[in-house]
C-alpha positions, 0 to 999 in steps of 0.5 A: 296459872294462865290457861294456855300454860294448862292446855300445853301441858295437857296436850304434852301429856296426852301426846306421851300417852297417844293410846289413852288419848286416841281410844278416849277421844274415838269413845267420845266421838262416837257417843256424841256423834250418835246422840247429836245425829239422832237429835238433829232428826228428832228435832227436825221431824218431831219437834221443829213447828211446820214452816208455816206462820202459827203452825200450832193452829193448823189442824187435819180434818178427817171422819172414823166409822167406828161400826165398820172399823176404818180408821180414817176416812177423809172428806167429800165435798159435801162435808168439806163445803158444810163445815165450812159454813157452819163452823164456829171455830176455824178462821179458815178451811181449805181442801186438797187432793194430791194427784199427778200432771202431764206437763206439756210439751211442744212450741209455747209450753217451755220444751220439746219431746215427751211431756213430764209426768210430776206430782201435782195438787188441786186445792181451793185458794183458801189453802194459802190463806188457811197455811198463810203463804205467799208466792215467790212471784206472781199470785195464788189463784183466787176463789173465783178461780175455784169455779170448774168453768173459770178459765184454767190457771196454775201455780208452779214450784220454783224447781219445776219453773227453774227446770223448764223455764230456766228461771225466766222472770217473764214465765208469770202470764205464760201458758203451759200444757197440763193434762192436755190443756193449756193453763196460765201460770199465775204465780211461782211458789218457793222451793221451801214451801212443800205442802201436801208434800216435797214431791208436788211441784204443781198447784191446781184449782180443785173445782169443786162445783156446790151444786153438783156434790157427791156426798159419798166419795170422800176424795178430798183432804181437808186442813183448818186453822183454828181461832185463837184460843181454841182446843182441838176437843172444842173443834172436834165437838163443833164439827161433830155438832154439825156432822149430822145436818150435812144431808139436810144442805147438801142431799145425796147418798150420805144420810143422816141415817148412815152417819148414825149406823156407820157411828161417824165421827169427825176427827180434829188432829194436829196437821204436824202429826199427821205429816210426821205419821207413825215415825215418831215412835220409832224416832223416840226408841232410837233416841233412847238407844243412842242415850245409853250409848252415850252412857256407856261411853261415858262410863268407859271413859271414866273407867280409863280415867280411873286407870289412868290417875292411879297409874299417876299416884307416885307422880301426884304425890311427890308433886304434892309433897314438893308444894303443889296445891290440890286445886292446881293438881285437881285443874291439871287432871280435870283439863284432860277431861275437858280437852278430850271431851271438846275434841270429842265433840267437835269430831262427833259433830262432824260424824253426825253431820256425816250420818245426816247426808247418809240418811238423806241420801237413803230418803227415798228408801227409808221414807222419813217425813220431813228428812230434808228439813234436817241438819245441824242448825243453831239448835242442834249446835246448842244441844251438842254443846250441851251434850258435850258439856255434860259429858265433860262434867261427868268425866272430868269429875272422876279425877277431880273425885279421885285426886281429893282421896289420894293418900300421899304418905300410902303412895309414897311408901306403897304400902298395904293401905294402898292395896286396899285403896286399890281394890276399893277402885277395882270395886268401882270400876267392876260397877262402872262395867256392870253398868256398862254390861246391863246398858249394852244387853238391853240394847242387844236385846232391842236389836236382836227383836228388830232382827227377829221381826225383819226375819219374819216379815222377809219369810211372810207369804207376799201372794206374789212373786217379785222376782223377774218382775218390774212395773211403771205407770202410765197415765193416758191424757183424756184430751188425747183419749176423750173417750173410755174406749179410746183409753182402753184401745191404748192400753189393750194395744200396748199390752199386746206389744209388750207381750210380744217382745222377746223375754217378756213372759206376761204383762198386764196393768193394775190401778193399785199396785201391791204393797205401793203407798199409794192411797187406798181405793175403797169400796163398799160391797152388797152380797146377793148370797147371803144378802146384805140386810136391807138398812145395814152399813156394808162392809168397806173393801179395797178395789183395784182395775186389773187386766187379765194378764196381771195376775200372771204377770205378778205370780199371783195364783188363781184358786178357783174359776178364771181370770178375765177375758181379753179386755174389748172396748166396745163390751164392758164387762160385768165380771169381778175376781175377789181374793181369797180373803174376801171370799171366805169371809162370805162364803164358807171355804171361800168358793165365791165363784158365780156368787154376785155383788154390786158396789151401790145399794141398787143397780146391776149385779156383777158376778164373780168369775174368779177367786185370786191369791191373798196378797199383802196389799197395803203393808207386810205387817197387817193381814192380806187385804181383802180385795175386789178386781174389776176389768179394766172396762167395765160399766160405771155403775161400780164407780159409785160406792163409799169412797169411789174407785180411784179412777176416773171417767173419760169424756160423756163415754158413760157406757163404759169405764176405764181407768186413766192412771195404771201401773204396768207390771211386766214379767221378764225371762231373766233380769228386768233391766234386759227388756226394761228399754224394749218395753219402753219403746213398745210404749213410745211406739204407741204414743210418743208423748205419753210419759212413763214413770215410777219404774222400778223392779217389784224387788224395790217395791217390796224393799220399800215396804220393809224400809221402816223395819229395816231402818229401825234395825239398822240404827238399833244395830248400829247402837247395839254393835257400838254399845257391845264394842264399848263393853268389850274395851271396858271389860278389858280395861278392868281385868288388864288393871286387875292383873297389873295389880295382882302381878305379885299374888300371881307371882306368887301363886305361880312359884307356889306350884300353880299352873298357867291354866289355872291362872287363865281360868282365874282371870277370865272367871273374874271377867265372866262374873262380872259379866253375869252380874252385868247381865242379871241386871241388863235382862230386868232393865231388857224386860222393861225397856223392850216392851216400848218396842211392842208396836214395832215388832211383827210376829215376835213378843217384846219379852222374847226369852230366845232373844233374851238368851242369845243377847246374853250368850253374845255378851258372854263370849265378848267378855271372855274374849275381851279377858283372854289377852289380860289372861295370857298376859298373867300366865305368862308372869316370870315369878323371879322378875315379879318379885324381884321388882316388888 
């Protein structure tokens, strides 16, 4: 027999049973497609090396403050320079900071009209050497251009080059306006260069001045390349060795005593781990889920093949009696499994590609790092082929094993031996169904736990009212508003114009928008009463600058005191508002009004004039942030706390301080979209050239904060739904086959007076019994497996009994529905016809 006749014969057989072929193909395509899609995401996000030369040598450098409980503190300019000079383990170190930039307008700068606000990174020239990357055109900036007094240069991304300059090669050497200052374009980075993230389109020198360091302002991140043969542990030990000597080289507010008191430790992590973040836990859970789906699909198909081969027993026995060899029959039977699995693999890969495209379309909302790198590449194609081949082996072995046990005599004579064998085969099919039900219960329980977590997240009191509110960001340029008072006047005028619009209830500005993924703005806090003991390390709290209208615009209540007075650019304030959580930490009952605090060990005190309601400032899962709110025109002394305050003073205007990059929050009387255009026009009337960016309803901000949980819930929900459907098909197939085996028995029962309802109960009861056995096994598996979800859950125990009970009840209901049709068919058997046919 050649291959072609076998294939043609197999296709003809499958076309004669289209229901079997379509059901098997769809089942395999779902199982293989889900597996390939999820593995492609895992391979692209977690397993694939970063797109840099010898990326395994790249590490992220940070610190940990054990005493204060701050899990990550980045680099100050002093610690970066000190590590660069004294380490023995790195071939290169670079520092960087993610920021934004206004790409200029006007003649000679690429285009007319409002400037474009883009993500940018300020970094040392050594970053390019550390990553070992080369520009697409031109050059990277050099070490001499790191100097703050050096001529202004920029490297731009390929997308910005093509969008602004039409991809003209002559762009190298041209000047572009960035934040109101002309810069010379010296290089163009390729589109695949996405450091520090995929949004960055402009790279600028960081301008660290070794003679004017701020040792306690940890505003920079650092990346380094390990020397060959150096381990993470050795690198960590080397940095810890030199950390205490940093204050000797760069004296300042970071002292050796402070390092000891805070239990400050150097931390070295693989750069890939930092890029990926905590998404790995989610993806590995989903890998397990789709692996279970593939097992259920294979078990289901195996059951279908068992039923199919049992239905062909007589045919196969006749052919065997006529001289066909066992090998010929085995190859013929296996060919069906191989062909259907191969087709299922092709369809499954197509479904996986569609799923990946859908995930990419949702990238902005689900926020998975490196998702742009995910695709069906050679590695994923090889894995898809492997999964398909493994499935083919598992499925094709069923008819192979079954054909070897066929009794030719029993099949031709249909003796009681055949009936006994049929019952044995039925036990095998029952075992497969038990496995399917058990796995389905594990998946249902996982999805149920995530659903309850999502419901708990949705019911959390956020401390704000997102309905009818929308936000956008503006950043007044230092070149256009050189003094802090100028920037403050622009913000005050803009807010007055917006508030006066019809359909607007209130408007305000804030530097750190709640639930947004911006960097934290942390500061130390010294309290007058009870006093912070001298020589102790103060607590670190999150801070933000806010205007008076911000609290009303976002629906944040004032539980005590009052909000800020209207900002006066000529009169900096020494007032602050704190959150209730912060007030309760320091003063019993949270009565903080009238208390005084400061953000530096010495200097003027600032009076608490109000206590605001708690707001989930970072994530929904974490407790409300202990917040410090400062007015938008304030004395610059408050900016000297640990970690900085996240803004920057303007020019030499040191009598007052105003943030430069703020979020505007507007509360409308109706739908935000109805007034959004008028609000934008009001901003443009004040400054035609200012970019407006990150515009979105506050509901979108809240939804993005829920994205990780909703993404996990979605995929687990899809996996459990597929498992439930496949389990129902498996139960239906087994019960239907049992009814066909017991037709004679059922006919005798009916002939002897059994009622149809009794027959239905008997058939349904058998299905429920098999399901109950699977549920018992599944409960044991669920109690073990759902613990893996513990770190992903919110307000729900991994062993939640209510979820297990609901999942088991759902499976019993599905089993009842799946067995009802065979039960009705059994009850409708005509005893006379059934016995006559026997």
